[in-house]
C-alpha positions, -999 to +999 in steps of 0.1 A: +020+129+106+022+146+073+003+140+041+034+128+022+037+099+046+001+089+039+006+092+001+038+071+002+019+044+022-009+044-004+016+042-032+034+013-015+001-006-010-008+000-046+025-017-056+016-046-033-018-050-049-004-048-084+021-075-076-006-098-061-028-092-091+000-102-114+006-134-093-031-143-095-034-136-132-004-158-140-009-186-115-015-212-142+013-199-166+040-225-171+074-213-157+059-183-139+076-174-107+054-154-083+067-122-068+065-109-032+063-073-021+079-062+012+076-028+028+103-005+041+096+025+064+123+052+067+119+088+076+081+088+075+082+073+039+069+039+031+083+021+001+075-012-015+102-036-028+091-064-051+112-095-057+106-130-071+098-156-045+089-192-056+077-201-021+050-174-019+015-187-019-019-175-032-034-176+003-009-151+016-016-128-014-054-129-007-050-121+030-024-094+022-049-078-002-074-073+026-047-057+048-036-035+019-071-023+011-077-015+048-044+003+050-053+025+020-086+033+035-069+043+068-044+065+050-071+082+030-090+089+062-058+104+077-055+127+047-091+138+050-087+145+087-056+165+081-074+184+054-103+192+077-080+203+105-059+225+082-091+241+068-103+248+104-069+264+112-072+286+082-107+296+091-096+305+127-066+325+114-087+345+089 
């Protein structure tokens, strides 16, 4: 796995969290239609696609937030591990 895959996953999860925050902030706004974010994974790149979805509920957003936060933490740990491994390889080579 490469760092760019981790970064794209973190960025996609940030889009998901931003969309959910907007849904929660506007839940009582008359005429507001909530949005839903879906993920696409192609060539080790994760992208987030956001579209309006009137059938999407707050409960799904809250559960999804927990998943997104844990996914970001896992990807950050992956980047840190790659950084340590790369640093060790450089130390061995030198």
